C-alpha positions as CSV (number, residue, x, y, z in Angstrom):
1,M,-3.9,3.3,4.9
2,G,-4.6,6.3,7.1
3,Y,-3.6,9.1,4.8
4,F,-5.4,8.1,1.6
5,S,-8.2,5.9,3.0
6,R,-10.7,8.2,1.2
7,F,-9.6,6.5,-2.0
8,M,-10.4,3.0,-0.8
9,T,-13.2,1.2,-2.6
10,K,-16.3,0.3,-0.5
11,E,-15.0,-3.3,-0.4
12,E,-11.5,-2.3,0.7
13,A,-13.0,-0.1,3.5
14,K,-15.2,-3.0,4.7
15,A,-12.3,-5.4,4.7
16,S,-10.2,-2.9,6.7
17,L,-13.0,-2.3,9.2
18,H,-13.5,-6.1,9.5
19,W,-9.8,-6.6,10.2
20,T,-9.6,-3.7,12.7
21,S,-12.7,-5.0,14.6
22,C,-11.2,-8.4,14.8
23,Y,-7.8,-7.0,15.9
24,K,-9.4,-4.8,18.6
25,N,-11.2,-7.8,20.0
26,G,-8.1,-9.9,20.2
27,A,-8.9,-12.1,17.3
28,E,-6.8,-10.8,14.4
29,N,-8.8,-11.9,11.4
30,E,-10.5,-14.8,13.2
31,P,-14.0,-13.5,14.1
32,E,-15.0,-16.9,15.5
33,K,-12.7,-16.1,18.5
34,I,-14.9,-13.2,19.4
35,S,-17.7,-13.9,21.9
36,E,-21.0,-14.6,20.3
37,T,-22.6,-11.5,21.9
38,M,-19.9,-9.2,20.7
39,R,-19.7,-10.8,17.2
40,T,-23.5,-10.4,16.8
41,M,-23.3,-6.7,17.7
42,L,-20.3,-6.1,15.4
43,L,-22.1,-7.9,12.5
44,R,-25.2,-5.9,13.1
45,R,-23.3,-2.6,13.0
46,G,-21.4,-3.6,9.9
47,W,-18.0,-3.7,11.6
48,L,-17.6,-7.4,10.8
49,T,-18.7,-9.1,7.6
50,E,-19.4,-12.6,6.4
51,D,-19.3,-11.6,2.7
52,P,-16.8,-14.0,1.0
53,A,-15.8,-11.3,-1.5
54,I,-14.8,-8.9,1.3
55,L,-13.1,-11.6,3.3
56,S,-11.1,-12.8,0.2
57,L,-9.3,-9.4,0.2
58,L,-7.8,-10.4,3.5
59,E,-6.9,-14.0,2.6
60,D,-3.2,-13.3,2.2
61,G,-3.0,-11.2,5.5
62,I,-3.3,-7.6,6.4
63,E,0.1,-6.5,5.1
64,V,-0.5,-7.9,1.7
65,F,-4.0,-6.3,1.7
66,R,-2.5,-2.9,2.7
67,Q,0.2,-3.2,0.0
68,R,-2.2,-4.1,-2.7
69,T,-4.6,-1.3,-1.7
70,A,-1.8,1.3,-1.5
71,E,-0.5,0.3,-4.9
72,R,-4.0,0.5,-6.4
73,I,-4.6,3.9,-4.9
74,A,-1.2,5.2,-6.0
75,R,-1.9,3.9,-9.6
76,E,-5.5,5.1,-9.9
77,H,-5.2,8.4,-8.0
78,A,-1.6,9.5,-8.8
79,S,-2.7,13.0,-9.9
80,E,-4.6,13.6,-6.6
81,I,-1.8,12.5,-4.2
82,Q,0.9,14.8,-3.1
83,Y,3.9,13.1,-1.4
84,N,6.0,14.9,1.2
85,L,9.5,14.3,-0.3
86,C,11.3,16.7,2.1
87,P,14.5,14.9,3.1
88,N,14.2,16.4,6.6
89,C,10.8,15.0,7.3
């Protein structure tokens, strides 16, 4: 997601940030495992979400989320993406 994250929807970006925040706090996608103090702070800053629509994007796991997002970006922004197809790279 790093190279073309600018093409993520607001919802996809929030879902990615949510997952990353959970992961960095040792909770994968389980915010209930994060301490209450840390969880409150992350929610306040918008780094975690309780929005069911955002969380539903992660229901099938981070790899499926990344694949779906990448496929959507490639489909919707094909003319804006340049791939490095050099066989040496």
